N, C-alpha and C positions, 0 to 999 in steps of 0.2 A: 404563473408557471405551474404546471401540473407535476405532482409527485408520482404520477402513475408510472409504474415500471422501475422506480428507483428503490434500490435496496441499500440500507445504511447499516453499517456494522461498527460497533464500539469495541475497541481493544484497549484495555487498561494495563499498564505495566505493573501496577500493584496487585493485579489478579482479581480486582473487584468484579469484573465481568467475565472471568474465565476461571477454570480450575487451576489453581496455583499461579505462580508468577509467569507472566507472558514475556519472554525475551525474543522469541521468534514465532511468527504466526503466518500461516498461509491464507491468502485471500482466495475465496472460491469464485467460480464463474458467474455468480449472481450478484457479486458486489459491484457497486458503482461509486459509493462514497464511503470512506473508512475514516472514522475519527479515532485518533490514538492519544492516549494519556501517557506522557513520558515523565511524570512527576517523580517516579521511582527509578528512572534510568532509561537508557536508550532502548529502542525497540526495532527489530528487523522484521520487515514484512516481505513475504515471498509471493510473487505474482503467479497467477495460474498459467497453464500451458498457452504459449503464444499462438499456436496453430488453432487450437480449439476455441480460443478467445478472439479470433479475428473480428475487428470492428468494436470490441469492447473498450470503453473508456473508464478509467478508475482514477478518482481523486483521493489522495491521502492527506488528511489534515492533522497537524500537531496541535491539539486543543489547549495545551498549557505551556508548551515551550520549555519544559524542564530539561529536556535533552533532545538528541536528534532521533529521527526516524529514517532507517535505510529501507528503501523500496527496491527489492532485488529480483532479477529474473531468475527463474528456477534453473537448476543445473541442465545445461544443454540448450537453453534459450538465450536470447540476447536482448540488449537494450541499446538503441541507437546503433545497431550493428556490431556491438562489442559483446562477445560471449560472457555469460555469467556476470554482467555488469549490474550496477545499482545506481539509483538516484537518491539524493539525500534531502530530507525536509529539515530545514534549519531548526535550531533550538530557539524558536520564537513562537509566541502564542499565535495560533491560527495561521502559521506558515503552512504552505501546501505545495504539493506537486501533483500534476496530472499526467497520466500515461495512457496511450492507446495502442492496441495491438493491430499491426498491419497484417498479421498472419505469418510474416516472416521474421518479425522482431517487435519488441516493445519500443515505442517512441515516446520520449519525454516531450511534452508540449510546453 
């Protein structure tokens, strides 16, 4: 399997990969796999614009399972047709959720 075109982003709740503690982080339009460290607490991830991201697939992985990860549609967008909704990655090591933008909504797979 080729990694060509894959962008991986690491987000650590203890701030080790960011400036200060990360409690809410936006995913950009180049992300396809996001690894999240929840050992210091829950993390909320905001998805990019659903229209601009049509066809984009994003997988969010909870690497340590210390707490939950909330994957949230940005204000005005929707997930599975529900405005401002979110999906949750369980507090389990390597638990994950994958979403894809249809252009009209984010869909949890």
